[in-house]
All heavy atoms as an XYZ file, in Angstrom:
931
protein
N      -1.472    -19.861     -3.533
C      -1.848    -18.581     -2.880
C      -1.565    -17.513     -3.722
O      -0.474    -17.378     -4.254
C      -1.293    -18.402     -1.463
C      -1.565    -17.115     -0.951
S      -0.628    -16.701      0.646
C      -1.138    -17.914      1.691
N      -2.488    -16.557     -4.006
C      -2.142    -15.323     -4.707
C      -1.695    -14.283     -3.700
O      -2.426    -13.951     -2.709
C      -3.433    -14.800     -5.531
O      -3.814    -15.921     -6.420
C      -3.116    -13.548     -6.352
N      -0.554    -13.729     -4.008
C      -0.033    -12.569     -3.192
C       0.265    -11.367     -4.117
O       0.814    -11.633     -5.158
C       1.388    -13.064     -2.591
C       1.937    -11.900     -1.783
C       1.168    -14.289     -1.775
N      -0.277    -10.299     -3.805
C      -0.147     -9.049     -4.470
C       0.589     -8.067     -3.702
O       0.223     -7.879     -2.549
C      -1.488     -8.512     -4.942
O      -2.056     -9.454     -5.732
C      -1.330     -7.249     -5.764
N       1.664     -7.445     -4.144
C       2.248     -6.390     -3.456
C       2.264     -5.146     -4.264
O       2.541     -5.099     -5.470
C       3.827     -6.714     -3.142
C       4.469     -5.631     -2.359
C       4.541     -7.153     -4.398
C       5.836     -5.962     -1.898
N       1.842     -4.074     -3.629
C       1.849     -2.781     -4.278
C       3.171     -2.167     -3.899
O       3.420     -1.826     -2.666
C       0.654     -1.880     -3.742
C      -0.721     -2.417     -4.235
C      -1.275     -3.450     -3.606
C      -1.156     -2.063     -5.464
C      -2.510     -4.001     -4.041
C      -2.335     -2.576     -5.892
C      -3.102     -3.588     -5.262
O      -4.144     -4.033     -5.736
N       4.120     -2.066     -4.889
C       5.448     -2.012     -4.688
C       6.067     -0.746     -5.230
O       5.708     -0.318     -6.259
C       6.078     -3.179     -5.324
C       7.659     -3.231     -5.266
N       8.359     -3.409     -4.146
C       8.500     -3.412     -6.339
C       9.659     -3.466     -4.473
N       9.735     -3.456     -5.758
N       7.017     -0.203     -4.567
C       7.853      0.959     -5.009
C       9.378      0.384     -4.994
O       9.881      0.259     -3.932
C       7.658      2.185     -4.182
C       8.605      3.380     -4.665
O       9.497      3.146     -5.493
N       8.261      4.464     -4.198
N       9.957      0.135     -6.096
C      11.278     -0.397     -6.071
C      12.319      0.574     -5.564
O      13.467      0.085     -5.168
C      11.604     -0.660     -7.643
C      10.490     -0.198     -8.397
C       9.335      0.255     -7.515
N      12.011      1.763     -5.367
C      13.039      2.776     -4.906
C      12.973      2.773     -3.281
O      13.856      3.342     -2.653
C      12.645      4.233     -5.255
O      12.775      4.239     -6.678
N      12.019      2.025     -2.712
C      11.854      1.977     -1.241
C      12.505      0.663     -0.662
O      12.085     -0.424     -1.061
C      10.270      1.977     -0.938
S      10.023      1.739      0.787
N      13.389      0.797      0.305
C      14.122     -0.348      0.822
C      13.066     -1.238      1.620
O      13.143     -2.444      1.561
C      15.199      0.066      1.693
O      14.713      0.816      2.882
N      12.063     -0.641      2.334
C      11.027     -1.523      3.069
C      10.255     -2.330      2.025
O      10.020     -3.483      2.185
C      10.126     -0.515      3.916
O      10.937      0.176      4.702
C       9.082     -1.373      4.565
N       9.882     -1.721      0.827
C       9.166     -2.416     -0.144
C      10.126     -3.633     -0.770
O       9.530     -4.613     -0.967
C       8.746     -1.389     -1.195
O       7.756     -1.975     -2.035
N      11.305     -3.204     -0.985
C      12.255     -4.284     -1.597
C      12.402     -5.480     -0.597
O      12.327     -6.635     -1.030
C      13.587     -3.634     -1.991
C      13.527     -2.750     -3.119
C      14.965     -2.367     -3.587
N      15.791     -1.949     -2.587
C      15.992     -0.649     -2.199
N      15.357      0.282     -2.859
N      16.818     -0.328     -1.353
N      12.598     -5.099      0.651
C      12.775     -6.048      1.665
C      11.503     -6.980      1.848
O      11.539     -8.202      2.012
C      13.100     -5.489      3.018
C      14.479     -4.956      3.055
O      15.359     -5.381      2.303
N      14.762     -4.008      3.883
N      10.424     -6.311      1.791
C       9.062     -7.082      1.833
C       8.891     -8.045      0.645
O       8.563     -9.202      0.783
C       7.849     -6.168      1.898
O       8.037     -5.236      3.077
C       6.560     -6.891      2.053
N       9.202     -7.530     -0.505
C       9.151     -8.393     -1.787
C      10.093     -9.562     -1.661
O       9.733    -10.713     -1.915
C       9.423     -7.538     -3.005
C       9.495     -8.250     -4.267
C       8.185     -8.903     -4.604
C       9.846     -7.279     -5.416
N      11.273     -9.293     -1.111
C      12.237    -10.433     -0.821
C      11.696    -11.379      0.067
O      11.889    -12.666     -0.165
C      13.577     -9.867     -0.411
N      11.043    -11.076      1.161
C      10.509    -11.969      2.185
C       9.414    -12.801      1.530
O       9.295    -13.948      1.786
C      10.018    -11.232      3.278
C      11.120    -10.539      4.188
S      10.510     -9.597      5.573
C      10.413    -10.972      6.697
N       8.623    -12.183      0.670
C       7.588    -12.926      0.048
C       8.161    -14.044     -0.883
O       7.765    -15.274     -0.809
C       6.690    -11.988     -0.871
C       5.942    -11.047     -0.027
C       5.658    -12.802     -1.807
C       5.192     -9.867     -0.677
N       9.168    -13.637     -1.681
C       9.791    -14.643     -2.533
C      10.554    -15.749     -1.723
O      10.587    -16.831     -2.182
C      10.808    -13.859     -3.471
C      10.007    -13.125     -4.533
C      10.824    -12.309     -5.564
N      10.044    -11.876     -6.655
C      10.437    -10.698     -7.287
N      11.470    -10.024     -7.015
N       9.589    -10.343     -8.237
N      11.118    -15.361     -0.559
C      11.881    -16.387      0.219
C      10.840    -17.398      0.805
O      11.114    -18.471      1.063
C      12.606    -15.697      1.324
C      13.799    -14.945      0.914
C      14.464    -14.093      1.941
O      13.940    -13.839      3.074
N      15.593    -13.348      1.591
N       9.548    -16.935      0.915
C       8.531    -17.866      1.399
C       8.110    -18.922      0.466
O       7.321    -19.825      0.702
C       7.318    -17.080      1.897
O       6.549    -16.759      0.719
N       8.628    -18.677     -0.819
C       8.262    -19.644     -1.946
C       7.144    -19.135     -2.832
O       6.749    -19.796     -3.798
N       6.647    -17.970     -2.469
C       5.581    -17.264     -3.366
C       6.204    -16.370     -4.429
O       7.237    -15.691     -4.123
C       4.589    -16.549     -2.489
C       3.817    -17.359     -1.512
C       2.870    -18.347     -2.079
O       2.483    -18.161     -3.224
O       2.495    -19.267     -1.434
N       5.656    -16.406     -5.598
C       6.017    -15.350     -6.572
C       4.830    -14.442     -6.626
O       3.763    -14.876     -7.178
C       6.363    -16.013     -7.919
C       6.780    -14.972     -8.954
C       8.017    -14.031     -8.417
O       8.928    -14.582     -7.755
O       7.954    -12.863     -8.680
N       4.951    -13.268     -6.136
C       3.843    -12.335     -6.104
C       3.476    -11.650     -7.349
O       4.357    -11.555     -8.292
C       4.195    -11.288     -4.948
C       5.739    -11.203     -5.168
C       6.150    -12.684     -5.477
N       2.263    -11.156     -7.433
C       1.988    -10.210     -8.456
C       2.416     -8.860     -7.984
O       2.131     -8.444     -6.926
C       0.327    -10.064     -8.702
C      -0.020     -8.969     -9.655
C      -0.200    -11.441     -9.116
N       3.244     -8.235     -8.788
C       4.006     -6.999     -8.323
C       3.390     -5.861     -9.215
O       3.424     -5.829    -10.356
C       5.472     -7.037     -8.577
C       6.180     -5.695     -8.194
C       6.149     -8.236     -7.817
N       2.771     -4.897     -8.367
C       2.153     -3.697     -9.014
C       3.033     -2.535     -8.601
O       3.037     -2.138     -7.368
C       0.669     -3.579     -8.393
C       0.089     -2.252     -8.996
C      -0.239     -4.796     -8.723
N       3.585     -2.076     -9.532
C       4.424     -0.852     -9.392
C       3.514      0.277     -9.344
O       3.231      0.885    -10.377
C       5.567     -0.668    -10.371
C       6.689     -1.678    -10.088
C       7.928     -1.340    -11.020
O       8.219     -0.147    -11.192
O       8.571     -2.299    -11.291
N       2.965      0.672     -8.150
C       1.863      1.488     -8.133
C       2.144      2.979     -8.602
O       1.190      3.790     -8.878
C       1.266      1.546     -6.641
C       2.076      2.264     -5.666
C       1.994      3.530     -5.384
C       3.057      1.477     -5.003
C       2.789      4.131     -4.445
C       3.890      1.991     -4.067
C       3.743      3.288     -3.791
O       4.570      3.921     -2.867
N       3.431      3.361     -8.624
C       3.721      4.678     -9.146
C       3.502      4.749    -10.624
O       3.107      5.834    -11.136
C       5.124      5.155     -8.815
C       5.478      5.151     -7.340
C       6.908      5.688     -7.121
C       4.595      6.352     -6.721
N       3.704      3.560    -11.354
C       3.444      3.577    -12.705
C       2.010      3.167    -13.107
O       1.498      3.541    -14.038
C       4.413      2.539    -13.364
C       5.867      2.833    -13.359
C       6.683      1.724    -13.899
C       8.229      2.039    -13.823
N       8.989      0.845    -14.283
N       1.479      2.271    -12.268
C       0.107      1.754    -12.490
C      -0.695      1.754    -11.165
O      -0.933      0.771    -10.510
C       0.216      0.338    -12.946
C       0.954      0.160    -14.150
O       0.640      0.697    -15.230
N       2.033     -0.657    -14.179
N      -1.132      3.012    -10.829
C      -1.806      3.122     -9.538
C      -3.110      2.374     -9.489
O      -3.760      2.309    -10.516
C      -2.075      4.669     -9.277
C      -1.695      5.317    -10.709
C      -0.969      4.298    -11.476
N      -3.543      1.870     -8.351
C      -4.818      1.325     -8.252
C      -5.911      2.356     -8.387
O      -5.655      3.551     -8.156
C      -4.850      0.732     -6.773
C      -3.753      1.364     -6.056
C      -2.756      1.899     -7.092
N      -7.057      2.010     -8.900
C      -8.065      2.966     -9.122
C      -8.861      3.102     -7.813
O      -8.543      2.574     -6.734
C      -9.135      2.475    -10.189
C      -9.825      1.220     -9.791
O      -9.914      0.761     -8.738
O     -10.386      0.577    -10.790
N      -9.712      4.187     -7.855
C     -10.569      4.506     -6.674
C     -11.131      3.323     -5.948
O     -10.983      3.192     -4.709
C     -11.589      5.527     -7.032
C     -12.414      5.991     -5.910
C     -13.474      6.957     -6.526
N     -12.868      8.102     -7.221
C     -12.536      9.184     -6.510
N     -12.720      9.419     -5.237
N     -11.914     10.224     -7.196
N     -11.754      2.468     -6.737
C     -12.487      1.344     -5.995
C     -11.509      0.322     -5.366
O     -11.766     -0.134     -4.320
C     -13.335      0.632     -7.105
N     -10.351      0.178     -5.925
C      -9.295     -0.724     -5.425
C      -8.757     -0.096     -4.133
O      -8.492     -0.742     -3.242
C      -8.289     -0.947     -6.440
C      -7.259     -1.960     -6.099
C      -7.939     -3.279     -6.418
N      -7.285     -4.351     -5.482
C      -7.942     -4.910     -4.491
N      -9.174     -4.813     -4.329
N      -7.295     -5.758     -3.685
N      -8.531      1.198     -4.150
C      -8.009      1.866     -2.914
C      -9.025      1.719     -1.758
O      -8.623      1.412     -0.615
C      -7.643      3.333     -3.229
C      -6.477      3.576     -4.068
C      -6.372      5.071     -4.399
C      -5.186      3.173     -3.212
N     -10.291      1.912     -2.092
C     -11.313      1.751     -1.118
C     -11.384      0.323     -0.566
O     -11.396      0.043      0.677
C     -12.696      2.142     -1.632
C     -13.015      3.525     -1.668
C     -14.446      3.807     -1.983
N     -14.762      5.169     -2.145
C     -14.922      6.041     -1.183
N     -14.888      5.658      0.089
N     -15.183      7.346     -1.374
N     -11.260     -0.688     -1.487
C     -11.332     -2.072     -1.042
C     -10.013     -2.382     -0.180
O     -10.158     -3.205      0.710
C     -11.347     -2.961     -2.403
N      -8.880     -1.869     -0.586
C      -7.699     -2.163      0.343
C      -7.903     -1.587      1.656
O      -7.606     -2.118      2.630
C      -6.473     -1.531     -0.461
C      -6.019     -2.304     -1.608
C      -4.958     -1.535     -2.415
C      -5.454     -3.759     -1.228
N      -8.396     -0.304      1.685
C      -8.630      0.316      3.035
C      -9.557     -0.532      3.911
O      -9.345     -0.748      5.032
C      -9.052      1.688      2.855
N     -10.635     -0.994      3.243
C     -11.650     -1.747      3.870
C     -11.037     -3.075      4.355
O     -11.357     -3.567      5.515
C     -12.841     -2.051      2.975
C     -13.780     -0.847      2.781
O     -13.586      0.182      3.442
O     -14.501     -0.944      1.853
N     -10.216     -3.674      3.541
C      -9.633     -5.028      3.861
C      -8.689     -4.885      5.054
O      -8.480     -5.828      5.874
C      -8.877     -5.623      2.673
N      -8.074     -3.670      5.228
C      -7.219     -3.480      6.325
C      -7.843     -2.826      7.507
O      -7.182     -2.681      8.591
C      -6.019     -2.536      5.909
C      -5.109     -3.190      4.870
S      -3.714     -2.120      4.455
C      -4.370     -1.178      3.230
N      -9.177     -2.487      7.474
C      -9.839     -1.878      8.460
C      -9.297     -0.517      8.812
O      -9.458     -0.027      9.892
N      -8.928      0.147      7.721
C      -8.387      1.576      7.898
C      -9.359      2.522      7.292
O      -9.979      2.293      6.219
C      -7.116      1.716      7.133
C      -5.933      0.910      7.684
C      -4.674      1.069      6.676
C      -5.568      1.363      9.003
N      -9.418      3.796      7.763
C      -9.979      4.916      7.066
C      -9.195      5.164      5.860
O      -7.944      4.873      5.705
C     -10.062      6.084      8.111
C      -8.845      5.757      9.003
C      -8.736      4.255      8.997
N      -9.756      5.860      4.814
C      -9.085      6.288      3.633
C      -7.860      7.078      3.942
O      -6.694      6.811      3.408
C     -10.059      7.101      2.695
C     -11.139      6.284      2.201
C      -9.224      7.595      1.597
C     -10.701      5.038      1.370
N      -7.811      7.911      4.995
C      -6.665      8.591      5.334
C      -5.496      7.695      5.929
O      -4.354      8.020      5.853
C      -6.961      9.620      6.584
C      -7.693     10.798      5.965
C      -8.052     11.806      7.134
N      -8.562     13.021      6.611
C      -7.980     14.021      6.119
N      -6.677     14.009      6.202
N      -8.521     15.005      5.697
N      -5.891      6.499      6.279
C      -4.934      5.528      6.698
C      -3.952      5.043      5.551
O      -2.890      4.468      5.984
N      -4.361      5.251      4.379
C      -3.579      4.907      3.216
C      -2.599      6.010      2.892
O      -1.699      5.794      2.039
C      -4.472      4.649      2.015
C      -5.392      3.487      2.089
C      -6.189      3.358      0.817
C      -4.600      2.129      2.353
N      -2.678      7.150      3.459
C      -1.922      8.391      3.040
C      -0.442      8.161      3.715
O      -0.313      7.887      4.899
C      -2.415      9.622      3.609
C      -3.519     10.300      2.781
C      -4.039     11.496      3.452
C      -2.924     10.682      1.371
N       0.530      8.410      2.858
C       1.916      8.497      3.238
C       2.314     10.016      3.259
O       2.078     10.751      2.372
C       2.797      7.746      2.284
C       4.263      7.771      2.561
C       5.044      6.829      1.618
N       6.523      6.962      1.759
C       7.167      6.499      2.828
N       6.583      5.756      3.715
N       8.530      6.720      2.946
N       3.037     10.337      4.406
C       3.478     11.779      4.518
C       4.932     11.839      4.031
O       5.250     12.803      3.257
C       3.399     12.102      6.003
C       1.927     12.189      6.516
C       1.910     12.632      7.953
O       2.647     13.595      8.279
O       1.036     12.089      8.684
N       5.824     11.068      4.552
C       7.207     11.251      4.286
C       7.552     11.121      2.768
O       7.189     10.194      2.059
C       8.032     10.182      5.006
C       9.510     10.228      4.902
C      10.211      9.213      5.795
C      11.701      9.142      5.470
N      12.311      7.991      6.090
N       8.295     12.123      2.262
C       8.792     12.040      0.836
C       7.611     12.353     -0.111
O       7.769     11.848     -1.276
N       6.604     13.024      0.303
C       5.451     13.320     -0.578
C       4.949     14.663     -0.467
O       5.395     15.412      0.408
C       4.265     12.255     -0.145
O       3.604     12.894      1.039
C       4.635     10.855      0.141
N       4.089     15.061     -1.315
C       3.538     16.456     -1.146
C       2.442     16.656     -0.151
O       1.574     17.519     -0.190
C       3.003     16.660     -2.649
C       2.604     15.351     -3.159
C       3.668     14.331     -2.585
N       2.394     15.646      0.841
C       1.401     15.736      1.867
C       1.164     17.086      2.453
O       0.050     17.595      2.581
C       1.690     14.708      2.999
C       0.735     14.530      4.091
C      -0.321     13.603      4.034
C       0.764     15.386      5.216
C      -1.156     13.485      5.105
C      -0.050     15.259      6.247
C      -1.009     14.337      6.252
O      -2.070     14.174      7.196
N       2.303     17.626      3.016
C       2.299     18.937      3.743
C       1.896     20.121      2.699
O       1.041     20.909      3.078
C       3.649     19.373      4.352
N       2.483     20.138      1.568
C       2.233     21.142      0.527
C       0.735     21.198      0.228
O       0.121     22.253     -0.136
C       3.028     21.087     -0.604
C       4.562     21.091     -0.463
C       5.224     19.713     -0.170
O       5.178     18.865     -1.068
O       5.628     19.566      1.067
N       0.063     20.056      0.075
C      -1.273     19.858     -0.223
C      -2.198     20.119      0.996
O      -3.490     20.042      0.773
C      -1.548     18.542     -0.921
C      -0.786     18.316     -2.284
C      -1.048     16.931     -2.675
C      -1.341     19.255     -3.269
N      -1.603     20.237      2.120
C      -2.455     20.459      3.257
C      -3.383     19.291      3.650
O      -4.521     19.482      4.091
C      -3.166     21.774      3.256
C      -3.852     22.162      4.575
O      -3.185     21.965      5.649
O      -4.895     22.847      4.602
N      -2.825     18.115      3.432
C      -3.683     16.884      3.628
C      -3.954     16.535      5.029
O      -4.818     15.635      5.306
C      -3.010     15.698      2.866
C      -3.026     15.954      1.339
C      -2.364     14.647      0.677
C      -4.408     16.113      0.773
N      -3.309     17.119      5.953
C      -3.610     16.896      7.420
C      -4.872     17.544      7.818
O      -5.411     17.385      8.925
N      -5.225     18.554      6.980
C      -6.470     19.336      7.271
C      -7.696     18.426      7.245
O      -7.951     17.830      6.230
C      -6.566     20.530      6.230
C      -7.586     21.488      6.598
O      -8.658     21.155      7.163
N      -7.251     22.793      6.337
N      -8.572     18.480      8.231
C      -9.806     17.604      8.214
C     -10.834     17.995      7.229
O     -11.837     17.295      7.093
C     -10.285     17.708      9.678
C      -9.649     18.978     10.192
C      -8.328     19.163      9.508
N     -10.623     19.060      6.540
C     -11.618     19.598      5.596
C     -11.841     18.631      4.393
O     -12.838     18.649      3.716
C     -11.297     21.060      5.124
C     -10.229     21.036      4.120
C      -9.865     22.476      3.657
C      -8.830     22.577      2.693
N      -8.699     23.860      2.133
N     -10.750     17.850      4.109
C     -10.762     17.016      2.942
C     -11.684     15.725      3.199
O     -11.391     15.062      4.194
C      -9.407     16.575      2.572
C      -8.476     17.582      2.312
C      -7.356     17.900      2.996
C      -8.527     18.656      1.343
N      -6.682     19.030      2.460
C      -7.495     19.613      1.362
C      -9.460     18.870      0.240
C      -7.212     20.598      0.550
C      -9.180     19.955     -0.573
C      -8.042     20.715     -0.438
N     -12.642     15.466      2.252
C     -13.414     14.268      2.335
C     -12.651     13.116      1.930
O     -11.505     13.147      1.223
C     -14.693     14.446      1.479
O     -14.350     14.456      0.105
N     -13.225     11.884      2.226
C     -12.569     10.595      1.645
C     -12.325     10.697      0.168
O     -11.384     10.355     -0.393
C     -13.377      9.450      2.137
C     -13.171      9.126      3.659
O     -12.271      9.687      4.225
O     -13.863      8.189      3.998
N     -13.365     11.162     -0.466
C     -13.354     11.175     -2.004
C     -12.253     12.163     -2.417
O     -11.588     11.979     -3.478
C     -14.710     11.677     -2.601
C     -15.667     10.493     -2.630
O     -15.266      9.331     -2.767
O     -16.890     10.755     -2.626
N     -12.139     13.376     -1.691
C     -11.080     14.227     -2.118
C      -9.610     13.692     -1.829
O      -8.765     13.832     -2.577
C     -11.279     15.566     -1.313
C     -12.416     16.330     -1.822
C     -12.817     17.577     -0.964
O     -12.843     17.402      0.363
N     -13.027     18.678     -1.585
N      -9.558     12.967     -0.701
C      -8.290     12.277     -0.382
C      -7.865     11.231     -1.428
O      -6.753     11.261     -2.003
C      -8.419     11.615      0.956
C      -8.456     12.670      2.086
C      -7.077     10.754      1.239
C      -7.319     13.538      2.321
N      -8.907     10.480     -1.917
C      -8.676      9.565     -3.038
C      -8.242     10.325     -4.311
O      -7.371      9.892     -4.983
C     -10.007      8.662     -3.230
C     -10.324      7.729     -2.133
C     -11.674      7.074     -2.401
C      -9.209      6.579     -2.178
N      -8.910     11.452     -4.600
C      -8.513     12.262     -5.731
C      -7.025     12.614     -5.623
O      -6.304     12.568     -6.625
C      -9.498     13.486     -5.809
C     -10.762     13.246     -6.219
O     -11.068     12.107     -6.791
O     -11.641     14.150     -5.959
N      -6.562     12.937     -4.470
C      -5.206     13.299     -4.296
C      -4.229     12.179     -4.539
O      -3.220     12.190     -5.216
C      -4.981     13.977     -2.922
C      -5.439     15.427     -2.669
C      -6.425     15.639     -1.842
C      -4.788     16.436     -3.529
C      -6.841     17.006     -1.617
C      -5.128     17.723     -3.291
C      -6.115     18.032     -2.328
N      -4.675     11.021     -4.023
C      -3.847      9.843     -4.202
C      -3.797      9.392     -5.655
O      -2.800      8.850     -6.162
C      -4.345      8.682     -3.252
C      -4.018      8.868     -1.842
S      -4.195      7.438     -0.822
C      -6.062      7.532     -0.505
N      -4.901      9.499     -6.359
C      -4.832      9.189     -7.786
C      -4.083     10.157     -8.582
O      -3.334      9.750     -9.527
C      -6.362      9.095     -8.315
C      -7.271      8.032     -7.683
C      -8.716      8.200     -7.989
C      -6.767      6.651     -8.138
N      -4.093     11.386     -8.224
C      -3.403     12.428     -8.913
C      -1.820     12.340     -8.631
O      -0.980     12.654     -9.303
C      -3.809     13.835     -8.634
N      -1.499     11.816     -7.403
C      -0.162     11.804     -6.844
C       0.009     10.385     -6.131
O      -0.023     10.343     -4.994
C       0.104     12.890     -5.755
C      -0.201     14.264     -6.139
N       0.691     14.996     -7.033
C      -1.341     15.015     -6.050
C       0.132     16.213     -7.187
N      -1.119     16.257     -6.655
N       0.249      9.308     -6.903
C       0.364      8.001     -6.312
C       1.396      7.848     -5.285
O       1.373      6.932     -4.422
C       0.655      7.138     -7.465
C       0.199      7.922     -8.715
C       0.389      9.290     -8.337
N       2.445      8.746     -5.215
C       3.437      8.673     -4.146
C       2.799      8.921     -2.777
O       3.396      8.526     -1.795
C       4.534      9.706     -4.384
C       5.782      9.547     -3.597
C       3.950     11.245     -4.209
C       6.588      8.386     -4.039
N       1.642      9.378     -2.757
C       0.886      9.525     -1.515
C       0.373      8.238     -0.908
O      -0.048      8.233      0.262
C      -0.242     10.607     -1.570
C       0.054     11.966     -1.829
C      -1.107     12.723     -2.300
C       0.632     12.597     -0.543
N       0.387      7.168     -1.717
C      -0.113      5.911     -1.200
C       0.878      5.193     -0.348
O       2.076      5.053     -0.738
C      -0.617      5.033     -2.433
C      -1.588      5.748     -3.210
C      -1.075      3.700     -1.934
C      -1.891      4.965     -4.592
N       0.548      4.757      0.824
C       1.433      3.998      1.764
C       2.090      2.820      0.981
O       1.411      2.270      0.162
C       0.634      3.509      3.002
C       0.563      4.500      4.098
C       1.987      4.745      4.795
O       3.048      4.151      4.429
N       2.011      5.542      5.816
N       3.116      2.445      1.447
C       3.822      1.200      0.869
C       4.713      0.486      1.772
O       5.009      1.113      2.824
C       4.800      1.657     -0.300
C       5.885      2.621      0.202
C       6.825      2.941     -0.931
N       7.880      3.755     -0.450
C       7.946      5.137     -0.544
N       6.986      5.761     -1.099
N       8.985      5.773     -0.137
N       4.867     -0.698      1.542
C       4.229     -1.574      0.616
C       2.935     -2.135      1.202
O       2.825     -2.380      2.416
C       5.261     -2.644      0.361
C       5.911     -2.839      1.762
C       5.969     -1.495      2.291
N       1.977     -2.247      0.338
C       0.714     -2.920      0.769
C       0.740     -4.260      0.137
O       1.103     -4.493     -1.001
C      -0.555     -2.093      0.218
C      -0.538     -0.838      0.942
C      -1.880     -2.956      0.523
C      -1.739      0.145      0.405
N       0.505     -5.222      0.952
C       0.472     -6.709      0.497
C      -0.958     -7.213      0.822
O      -1.537     -7.065      1.871
C       1.559     -7.509      1.146
C       1.368     -8.943      0.737
C       2.910     -6.904      0.983
N      -1.456     -7.981     -0.184
C      -2.776     -8.571     -0.089
C      -2.675    -10.096     -0.473
O      -2.051    -10.418     -1.461
C      -3.705     -7.911     -0.984
C      -5.142     -8.318     -0.995
C      -6.020     -7.526     -1.778
O      -5.709     -7.006     -2.895
O      -7.266     -7.325     -1.411
N      -3.267    -10.922      0.376
C      -3.245    -12.369      0.208
C      -4.653    -12.795      0.559
O      -5.428    -12.024      1.199
C      -2.266    -13.065      0.970
O      -2.682    -13.163      2.454
C      -0.819    -12.445      1.016
N      -4.942    -14.126      0.460
C      -6.233    -14.615      0.935
C      -6.423    -14.374      2.435
O      -7.569    -14.447      2.987
C      -6.237    -16.044      0.565
C      -5.350    -16.136     -0.662
C      -4.294    -15.066     -0.330
N      -5.299    -14.272      3.137
C      -5.370    -14.070      4.639
C      -5.620    -12.548      5.034
O      -5.819    -12.371      6.195
C      -3.971    -14.442      5.317
C      -3.793    -15.946      5.181
C      -2.565    -16.428      5.937
C      -2.425    -17.892      5.871
N      -1.265    -18.257      6.763
N      -5.643    -11.674      4.012
C      -5.935    -10.289      4.390
C      -4.981     -9.305      3.652
O      -4.299     -9.776      2.661
N      -4.993     -8.084      4.119
C      -4.106     -7.075      3.518
C      -3.459     -6.355      4.664
O      -4.083     -6.094      5.694
C      -4.979     -6.213      2.618
N      -2.290     -5.794      4.395
C      -1.577     -5.050      5.409
C      -0.659     -4.038      4.722
O      -0.075     -4.357      3.658
C      -0.681     -5.922      6.260
C      -1.319     -6.970      7.047
C      -1.813     -6.512      8.456
N      -2.413     -7.629      9.293
C      -3.479     -8.312      8.882
N      -4.192     -8.015      7.932
N      -3.848     -9.303      9.738
N      -0.377     -2.939      5.387
C       0.783     -2.045      5.153
C       1.959     -2.778      5.814
O       1.938     -2.832      6.976
C       0.538     -0.618      5.569
C      -0.686      0.026      4.892
C       1.851      0.208      5.311
C      -1.055      1.313      5.402
N       2.834     -3.150      4.987
C       3.891     -4.068      5.633
C       5.154     -3.162      6.078
O       6.264     -3.152      5.518
C       4.358     -5.164      4.729
S       3.053     -6.344      4.562
N       4.971     -2.434      7.074
C       5.906     -1.599      7.772
C       5.871     -2.032      9.281
O       4.855     -1.834      9.868
C       5.711     -0.111      7.617
C       5.865      0.389      6.295
C       5.822      1.873      6.189
N       6.376      2.276      4.894
C       7.658      2.705      4.761
N       8.441      2.446      5.719
N       8.021      3.035      3.524
N       6.938     -2.625      9.820
C       8.170     -3.134      9.092
C       7.816     -4.417      8.208
O       6.782     -5.009      8.269
C       8.950     -3.707     10.356
C       7.952     -3.977     11.402
C       6.727     -3.120     11.164
N       8.816     -4.751      7.401
C       8.597     -5.795      6.389
C       8.153     -7.131      6.992
O       7.382     -7.894      6.332
C       9.990     -5.958      5.747
C      10.645     -4.623      5.929
C      10.070     -4.095      7.312
N       8.583     -7.416      8.254
C       8.233     -8.743      8.888
C       6.735     -8.842      9.012
O       6.216     -9.862      9.190
C       8.801     -8.760     10.227
C      10.405     -8.898     10.215
C      11.037     -7.570      9.924
O      10.448     -6.479     10.178
O      12.301     -7.630      9.531
N       5.861     -7.746      8.888
C       4.461     -7.824      9.014
C       3.968     -8.711      7.874
O       2.830     -9.245      8.142
C       3.813     -6.330      8.839
O       4.449     -5.558      9.798
C       2.419     -6.346      9.097
N       4.627     -8.844      6.828
C       4.133     -9.714      5.651
C       4.035    -11.129      6.127
O       3.226    -11.905      5.544
C       5.065     -9.584      4.484
C       6.348    -10.291      4.573
C       4.252    -10.004      3.168
N       4.770    -11.505      7.139
C       4.765    -12.978      7.534
C       3.365    -13.357      7.993
O       3.033    -14.523      7.888
C       5.836    -13.242      8.649
C       7.268    -12.963      8.073
C       8.295    -13.079      9.266
C       7.667    -13.810      6.927
N       2.552    -12.465      8.597
C       1.240    -12.708      9.016
C       0.334    -13.119      7.741
O      -0.703    -13.792      8.100
C       0.577    -11.527      9.743
C       1.338    -10.991     10.868
C       0.942     -9.642     11.373
O      -0.160     -9.217     10.950
O       1.694     -9.091     12.207
N       0.712    -12.729      6.702
C      -0.084    -12.876      5.389
C       0.243    -14.058      4.644
O      -0.403    -14.459      3.619
C      -0.051    -11.597      4.671
C      -0.667    -10.348      5.240
C      -0.378     -9.255      4.376
C      -2.050    -10.465      5.532
N       1.356    -14.712      4.940
C       1.974    -15.845      4.162
C       1.716    -17.155      4.763
O       1.743    -17.351      6.025
C       3.356    -15.539      3.943
C       3.835    -14.268      3.184
C       5.292    -14.107      3.156
C       3.195    -14.194      1.749
N       1.695    -18.244      3.907
C       1.632    -19.562      4.470
C       3.135    -19.939      4.878
O       4.059    -19.564      4.213
C       1.277    -20.599      3.351
C      -0.271    -20.491      3.092
O      -0.986    -20.026      3.978
O      -0.681    -20.912      1.966
N       3.172    -20.634      6.004
C       4.508    -21.071      6.466
C       4.949    -22.338      5.777
O       4.097    -23.231      5.730
C       4.525    -21.259      7.966
C       4.090    -20.051      8.807
C       5.086    -18.943      8.684
N       4.492    -17.851      9.416
C       5.195    -17.005     10.141
N       6.509    -17.031     10.187
N       4.709    -15.929     10.686
N       6.078    -22.352      5.174
C       6.506    -23.583      4.440
C       7.765    -24.165      5.151
O       8.443    -23.532      5.819
C       6.854    -23.217      3.020
C       5.532    -22.886      2.221
C       5.743    -22.699      0.821
C       4.423    -22.389      0.175
N       4.526    -22.195     -1.182
């Protein structure tokens, strides 16, 4: 099974999720999205896979969300994506993708729905 985690090593939830993946016996593809952010098409695909609107990928806490006025409905999906590409810290974390689907794994135990039980 291929498991990909969009990971921020500074985030305890992301670290715990990564540990749970490894404890399941999987060695995931780890994408440190602050260093290597997903492109526009990948962000759209992740939102679609999770059944979320683009705004569902936005993180508020510890980000420039308020300063950029991202709660304002005037911003289109393309503009929201532009903000996430310019400021990857705005992308929710951790996002995990497996053949079973994709989820924002908050709380970390959410990842168990995406893993094979061994």
